[in-house]
C-alpha positions, 0 to 999 in steps of 0.5 A: 619180171621183164624180159628182152627178146633176142630174135637170134635165139628164137626157137619157134616162130608163128605157131598158130595154137589152135592148129598146133596141139599136135606139137604141144603137151598139156602140163598138170596144174601142180607146182612140181610139174610146172616148176619142172617144165619151166626150168627144163632146158628145152623149154627156153623159158619165154612163150609170147603171144603176139598181136595175131594170136601167134606164138613165138618162143625165145630165150630171154634175159632180164632188163630194165623197162623204159616206156615213153608216150608223146604228149604235147611238146614233151614226153611221158617217160615211165621207168620200171627198175624192179625192187629199185623202184620206178618213176613217171615223169614228163620231160618238156621239149617246148621252146617257151617253157622251163625245162624242169622235169615234172614228177607225176608218180613214184612207182614202177611203171609197167605201161603207158597207152591211150584208150578211148582218148584217155592216157592210161597208166599201169603201175605196180611191183611183184617182188618177194612179199610185195605184190601191188598193182594200179590203173590210173587215168592221166589228167593233164593241162599241158599249157601249165604243165599240170598233171594229176592221176585220177580214177585209180583202180587197184589191181591187187597184183603187178600188171604184166600184160594187157590188150584192148578187145571190143573196147574193154581192157584185159589185163593179166597180172601175176596172180589174176585176169582182170576185164575192165569196162568203162572204168569199171571192173567187170570181171576178175579172176584170181589164181593162187596156183600159178606158182612161178609162171610170169605172164608176158602177153595176152591175146583174146579169141572168143571166150579164150584168154591166151596168155604167154608166160615163162615157159608155157602157154596158158589158156583160160576160158571165161565161160568155164572159168578154168584154164589149161597149160600147154608147153611144146613137145620134146622132139 
């Protein structure tokens, strides 16, 4: 599930989680309590961890996601339209090439990014009984418009957010946290009790992996291999 952010409906901005526990309430890790908090009208539905580790809270609505990445004389375009599918194409704008789009992958494209001078693709879908996710490296020859997806890593669930920290790739899916180092899964933590939580963002602080979700903040400690959930207290 993707979300659009409406800053006019922003509730709290730049909440520093480590200095704001007086404003937070810990949520019990059981389905009833999590669901009550997510669907409570006060919780507003979206906690987003931004790049400096602060927490923004928004009202939100669903939208189609389109991702672009400039490559040579063209553009990689990734589309995620939920259960209706998605594609990864290369649209060529060079003067001396034909202008046919090149289809690279039929799948829901979640992210296109660069890491260690490589172009990486995160794809997948979580819908009903379907829950899949993959990480690819894109090998290409832009002069001949030749594209190949290589070094596939199966994630087991749709990737929802990622960040790069100390040259490692941290991915949160809808059911796991995955750490990838030099193209190999270094750690994978699977969870069956996230229930209706949908991650949307991730930030690393020492041994804590902080994840924004639709209704609360999830803090996973790597050493303890356990997590806690926090939401905003009612005033």
